[in-house]
One Martini backbone bead per residue (centre of mass of N, CA, C, O) as a GRO file, in nm:
protein
  115
    1MET     BB    1  -2.454   1.820  -2.412
    2PRO     BB    2  -2.513   1.594  -2.197
    3LYS     BB    3  -2.744   1.474  -1.962
    4PHE     BB    4  -2.727   1.404  -1.614
    5GLN     BB    5  -2.792   1.243  -1.345
    6GLY     BB    6  -2.805   1.264  -1.030
    7ILE     BB    7  -2.641   1.183  -0.729
    8PRO     BB    8  -2.702   1.060  -0.448
    9SER     BB    9  -2.654   1.050  -0.140
   10ILE     BB   10  -2.463   0.901   0.100
   11PRO     BB   11  -2.514   0.692   0.339
   12ASN     BB   12  -2.394   0.693   0.696
   13GLU     BB   13  -2.559   0.437   0.760
   14LYS     BB   14  -2.474   0.111   0.821
   15ILE     BB   15  -2.168   0.172   0.731
   16PRO     BB   16  -1.864   0.158   0.681
   17GLN     BB   17  -1.620   0.387   0.640
   18TRP     BB   18  -1.478   0.262   0.390
   19GLN     BB   19  -1.734   0.257   0.215
   20TYR     BB   20  -1.796   0.554   0.222
   21ASP     BB   21  -1.527   0.653   0.099
   22LEU     BB   22  -1.549   0.499  -0.166
   23LEU     BB   23  -1.826   0.613  -0.261
   24ALA     BB   24  -1.745   0.913  -0.248
   25ALA     BB   25  -1.517   0.896  -0.459
   26LEU     BB   26  -1.688   0.788  -0.692
   27LYS     BB   27  -1.892   1.018  -0.697
   28GLU     BB   28  -1.691   1.244  -0.755
   29ASN     BB   29  -1.577   1.132  -1.023
   30ILE     BB   30  -1.848   1.127  -1.173
   31GLU     BB   31  -1.912   1.431  -1.142
   32ILE     BB   32  -1.667   1.526  -1.302
   33LEU     BB   33  -1.739   1.381  -1.569
   34MET     BB   34  -2.030   1.525  -1.590
   35GLY     BB   35  -1.990   1.838  -1.475
   36ALA     BB   36  -2.101   1.882  -1.165
   37ARG     BB   37  -1.784   1.901  -1.090
   38GLY     BB   38  -1.601   2.109  -1.195
   39PRO     BB   39  -1.421   2.103  -1.513
   40GLY     BB   40  -1.524   1.845  -1.588
   41ARG     BB   41  -1.590   1.602  -1.862
   42ALA     BB   42  -1.761   1.417  -2.090
   43LEU     BB   43  -1.708   1.201  -2.357
   44THR     BB   44  -1.923   1.155  -2.625
   45ASN     BB   45  -2.047   1.053  -2.920
   46ASP     BB   46  -2.225   1.330  -2.957
   47SER     BB   47  -1.964   1.538  -2.907
   48ILE     BB   48  -1.842   1.415  -3.173
   49LYS     BB   49  -1.806   1.544  -3.525
   50VAL     BB   50  -1.576   1.378  -3.633
   51SER     BB   51  -1.514   1.204  -3.898
   52PRO     BB   52  -1.386   0.969  -4.057
   53GLN     BB   53  -1.064   0.965  -4.226
   54LEU     BB   54  -1.058   0.850  -4.578
   55PHE     BB   55  -0.795   1.026  -4.751
   56GLN     BB   56  -0.560   0.860  -4.825
   57VAL     BB   57  -0.363   0.848  -5.116
   58MET     BB   58  -0.088   0.765  -5.014
   59THR     BB   59   0.034   0.413  -5.020
   60GLN     BB   60   0.269   0.449  -5.237
   61LEU     BB   61   0.530   0.451  -5.433
   62SER     BB   62   0.619   0.566  -5.766
   63ALA     BB   63   0.906   0.569  -5.719
   64ARG     BB   64   1.165   0.328  -5.852
   65GLY     BB   65   1.448   0.368  -5.994
   66ASP     BB   66   1.512   0.432  -6.298
   67PHE     BB   67   1.798   0.363  -6.458
   68ILE     BB   68   2.061   0.466  -6.627
   69ASN     BB   69   2.270   0.323  -6.856
   70THR     BB   70   2.622   0.414  -6.822
   71THR     BB   71   2.810   0.119  -6.860
   72GLY     BB   72   2.648  -0.125  -7.024
   73GLY     BB   73   2.532  -0.206  -6.740
   74LEU     BB   74   2.397  -0.320  -6.455
   75ASN     BB   75   2.374  -0.075  -6.188
   76ALA     BB   76   2.375   0.132  -5.893
   77ASN     BB   77   2.525   0.392  -6.057
   78GLY     BB   78   2.304   0.507  -6.189
   79ALA     BB   79   2.098   0.743  -6.325
   80PRO     BB   80   1.839   0.918  -6.277
   81THR     BB   81   1.554   0.997  -6.405
   82LEU     BB   82   1.323   1.231  -6.472
   83ALA     BB   83   1.085   1.051  -6.389
   84ASP     BB   84   1.186   1.001  -6.102
   85TYR     BB   85   1.171   1.296  -6.005
   86GLN     BB   86   0.869   1.336  -6.064
   87LYS     BB   87   0.765   1.111  -5.881
   88LEU     BB   88   0.890   1.219  -5.623
   89LEU     BB   89   0.746   1.489  -5.620
   90ASN     BB   90   0.460   1.369  -5.612
   91ASP     BB   91   0.494   1.212  -5.349
   92VAL     BB   92   0.563   1.452  -5.164
   93GLN     BB   93   0.305   1.614  -5.222
   94GLN     BB   94   0.102   1.397  -5.128
   95LEU     BB   95   0.208   1.375  -4.842
   96ALA     BB   96   0.158   1.671  -4.763
   97THR     BB   97  -0.149   1.659  -4.808
   98ASP     BB   98  -0.212   1.433  -4.607
   99VAL     BB   99  -0.099   1.577  -4.356
  100ALA     BB  100  -0.286   1.824  -4.369
  101LYS     BB  101  -0.552   1.665  -4.333
  102ILE     BB  102  -0.483   1.540  -4.060
  103GLN     BB  103  -0.439   1.808  -3.912
  104ASP     BB  104  -0.726   1.919  -3.950
  105ALA     BB  105  -0.874   1.688  -3.803
  106PHE     BB  106  -0.724   1.717  -3.534
  107ASN     BB  107  -0.801   2.012  -3.476
  108ALA     BB  108  -1.107   1.963  -3.470
  109LEU     BB  109  -1.101   1.764  -3.236
  110LEU     BB  110  -0.974   1.952  -3.026
  111GLN     BB  111  -1.198   2.169  -3.031
  112GLN     BB  112  -1.428   1.977  -2.936
  113THR     BB  113  -1.292   1.887  -2.660
  114ARG     BB  114  -1.267   2.197  -2.549
  115ALA     BB  115  -1.580   2.295  -2.565
   0.00000   0.00000   0.00000
C-alpha cells in the first residue's frame, strides 16, 4: 500500500467560513481516500496485481447448422448432422471454460481490492 504525505491543518484565520468549511470537507475526503482517517483507502496502480486477461478462446461459433437434405431439396426443416452436435458441444464447453477464467480473474481482483 502506498504511503501518502499528511495534509496540514487548514488555517481558520483570514478566510471566510464558507471557504474553511469547503477546504475542511475536501481535506477530510482526501484523508479517507488515503486511509489516514476511517476505513477508506485509495486504489493505486501498484496495489492491483491482476494483469489484463487476454485469454478468451471462443470468439465465434464453429457450429454452422449443416443440415442433412431429408426431402430432396434444401429447406430449413433438415436434420442437424452429428458434426453439428459435436461442434455445438465444443462451442458450449469452450464458452464455459472462458467464463470460468473470467470468473477467476474477477475473484482475484476482488480479493486484492478488499485486502
